[in-house]
Each structure stands twice: as C-alpha cells, then as structure tokens.
N, C-alpha and C positions, 0 to 999 in steps of 0.2 A: 501492498499498500506504499502510494506517497505521501513523505511529507506534508504536503498541502493539505493532503487531504484528511490526515491524521489532528493537523491543527485546525482545521474546518470543524472536522467531529470535538475537539474537546471544547473548542469557544461553542457549538451549541450546547454543547453536556455539559458549561460552566452554568447557565440558563435557569438550570434545575436548583444548583448549590448558590450561587450570588444574586444579592439585590440587584446590584451594575454590571455592565459589560465591561467582560476583560479589557483595557486597555490596549494600543494600536500593537506595544512593542509588548505583550507579555510574553509573546513565544523568545524573544533570546533576551532576558532577565534571569540575571542569575538566581540560581533559587532561591537563597534565600529572602532574595527582594522579591520572586513569583509567591513566595508561600506569605511572607508579612502582603501583598497585595489581595490576595487570598481570603485572610482575616478580617482584612479592611471591608472587602465587598463582598463578605458572609451573609446570607438572606439570614434572617432572621432565626430558624430552626436551628441553623449551623454558627452564630455566633461565637459559642462557645469552644468549638472547634481548634486546633490548631490549624497552621496553612498546609502544612505535608499531609494532615490526614485528608482535607477538603482538596488537595490536590489529588492523592490515591483515588477517594472517592469520585470526581470526574472524573479523571482517568479510564478506572471501571465503567462507568457508562458509558464512555466514548467507543471506547475498543467494543465492549459489549451490543452494544445497539449496533456497532458495525457489523460486525458479525453476525448478528439476529438478521440484517438486512441484506447481506450474500445471502443469507442462507435461503431466504425469503424469495430475494430476485431470482435465485438458479429453480426454484421450484415456478415462479411464473410463467407465463407464456411470451411470446416475441412482441404483446398486442403492446405491452408499456415499454416498447424499445428496446429489455433485455438480452445480451449476448451473452452466453456462456459456453465457458474454453479451459480448461485447466490452467492454462497460466497466468490468464487473465478472468478473476473470478467473475467480473461482469459488470458490463459499460452499459449504462442508461444515456439516455437521451440530459444533459449538463441544464437543470431546474434554477433557475438564479433567483426563484424568490423561495425555495426549501431546500438547496443543493442537495439536490434528489435523493433525501428521507420522505416525500412525498407526501408530508406533515409539517405544519408553524404551531409553534408558541405564540399566543395571543391571551389576550386578555377578553373579561366578559364582559357584561355590563355590570357588573360591580366591581371591575378592574381588578379581579382576582387573575392571576396563573389562569390560561386555559388551552388547550394544543384542538386544530381544527385540519382538516386535511388542505391540503393545496391545493385553491382551486385552480391556480397554472397548468399543473402537471396531470393535476385529477388523477391521481396514482390509485387514490381509495374511493368509493362507491358516496362515503359520507363521513361527516367528522365525526360518527360512531364507528365506525370502521376503524379510521386510524388511530382515535382512542381503544379500539381493542385490540390493536397490531401491537399499542405501545406495552398495555395493560399486560399484555399474552407475554412479551418480550420480560416485562419485568416480573411478574409471577415465576417465572420459570428462574429467575436470577441469573438470566443474560444464558440459560444454558437451550439447546435445543428439543 
C-alpha cells in the first residue's frame, strides 16, 4: 500500500478520536511532537489518553478499515469499478469526496457526528447500508 493511502487512511481514522483535523504537517512530525498534538486535539472521550495510545488506536482503525475494504472489494462485482489481481489487491475509481471509502463522516441536525454514504460515488445504496458496513467491521474487531 502506498504511503499516500496510509496517510489518508490515518487522517480519516483520526476523525474518530480527535475534535479537530490533524495539522497539515502531522505526517512529518517527530513522534513526541505528534503525540503531544494528538493529546491537544483529543476528542472528549479520549482527552485523558496519552498521545501514543491515541496514535495506536488511530493506526489500528485505519489499517483495519483498509484491510476490510480490500476484502469487501475483492468480493464485489465490477459494478463499482473494482479490479482484483494478486499483485494489486484492488483499484477503484478515485472519488475525491470519500477517498474511495464509499462513505463520509458528517454531522446530523443536532451537530453530532454521523456517517453517511458518499453521494458522489454511490458505492452504498443508502446511508444505512454504509453504516451497517462500518458497524459490521467494528463489531468483528477488524477481522474478516
């Protein structure tokens, strides 16, 4: 997997743990600086966690979701532009809105975090299907 995809995945996963976006230079920070930045940006449920623990949680989610997406995409038909080969697990049309996840994080009417399907690439039929996809992954602890 490319460093760019890993960085995008980490940045995406960080939104589940941080109250604000990572700074633009997060991926070139020294570990100590990055850990202290994660502590400063920690979302309320994680505000008492140390930066290294937050980093490990973000890293675990980002790599687990990517693994799950790869597996699911192997099982999908080419309807969504998926191509499978042993050397290149999958290639999808690049969606600039969701970065090929098929869903995005948003806020509902009460300004609470929400997840919905990406209306640009329409990988999922509904918001509920996108949520079920992510919940299934989370409930399995990142395992297939």
